[in-house]
C-alpha positions in Angstrom: 97.6 95.7 101.4 95.4 98.2 103.2 97.9 98.6 106.0 101.1 98.5 104.0 99.9 100.8 101.2 98.9 103.5 103.6 102.0 103.4 105.9 105.0 102.2 103.8 105.3 104.9 101.2 104.6 107.8 103.6 106.9 106.4 106.3 109.6 106.3 103.6 108.9 109.7 102.1 108.8 111.5 105.4 111.4 109.3 107.2 109.2 108.9 110.3 107.9 105.9 112.2 104.3 104.8 111.8 103.0 106.3 115.0 104.1 109.8 113.9 102.1 109.4 110.7 99.0 108.6 112.7 99.4 111.7 114.9 99.1 114.3 112.1 95.8 115.2 110.6 97.6 115.9 107.3 99.0 112.4 107.0 95.8 110.8 108.3 94.0 112.6 105.5 96.4 111.1 102.9 96.3 107.6 104.4 92.5 107.7 104.5 92.4 108.4 100.8 95.0 105.7 100.0 92.9 103.2 102.0 89.7 104.3 100.2 91.3 103.8 96.9 92.8 100.4 97.8 89.4 99.3 99.1 87.6 100.4 95.9 90.2 98.7 93.6 90.2 95.6 95.8 86.4 95.2 95.7 86.2 96.0 91.9 88.8 93.3 91.3 86.8 90.8 93.2 89.0 90.6 96.3 87.4 90.5 99.8 88.4 91.4 103.3 86.5 91.0 106.5 86.2 94.8 106.7 83.0 95.9 105.2 84.0 99.5 104.5 87.2 101.5 104.4 86.0 103.3 107.6 85.7 100.0 109.4 89.3 99.2 108.5 90.5 102.7 109.5 88.9 102.3 112.9 91.0 99.2 113.6 94.0 100.7 111.8 94.1 103.7 114.2 92.9 102.0 117.4 95.0 98.8 117.2 97.3 98.3 114.2 99.2 101.5 114.3 99.6 101.7 118.1 101.0 98.2 118.0 103.6 99.2 115.4 104.0 102.9 116.3 107.8 102.7 116.5 108.2 100.7 113.3 110.1 102.3 110.4 108.9 101.5 106.9 110.7 98.7 105.1 110.5 100.9 102.0 112.5 103.6 103.9 115.1 100.9 104.9 115.4 99.8 101.3 115.8 103.4 100.0 118.5 104.1 102.7 120.3 100.9 101.7 120.2 101.7 98.0 117.9 98.7 97.2 114.8 98.3 95.1 111.7 98.8 97.3 108.5 96.7 97.4 106.5 99.7 96.1 105.6 97.9 92.9 104.0 95.0 94.8 102.1 97.5 97.0 100.8 100.7 95.6 102.1 99.7 92.1 99.8 96.6 92.2 96.9 98.8 93.3 97.6 101.1 90.3 97.7 98.2 87.9 94.3 96.9 89.1 92.9 100.4 89.1 93.8 100.9 85.5 92.4 97.5 84.6 89.1 98.3 86.3 88.9 102.0 85.2 89.3 103.4 88.7 91.2 106.6 89.5 93.7 106.3 92.3 95.5 109.6 92.6 96.7 109.3 96.2 98.2 105.8 95.4 99.8 107.2 92.2 101.3 110.2 94.1 102.8 108.0 96.8 104.0 105.4 94.2 105.7 107.9 92.0 107.5 109.8 94.8 108.9 106.5 96.1 109.9 105.5 92.6 111.7 108.8 92.3 113.7 108.2 95.5 114.3 104.6 94.5 115.6 105.7 91.1 118.1 108.1 92.7 119.7 105.3 94.6 120.0 102.6 91.9 
């Protein structure tokens, strides 16, 4: 969830591979906030990861995970281009449902979710 919620919507919205997202301070800022929100929601809902903090995940995210998938294009983008429903409801949408249930504000996830839903709706 941490990886996919950060990369999939932005990769789809900006139509760029994952490595390009990691190169820009602007998109790193957005992804960092998405990860912080997912982490807060996840821990409030009682889910665990072996990462103790969002920062610990982001260190591995930028040093290992994104470089290994730098040329990958978002499956969300592929679905939008194919005129199909995306997995955004199961990603950032699920985060938003849990955020609401636990009284957590998740504006970055909401922004990414709603923009993808806009694009998705135009194609269906």
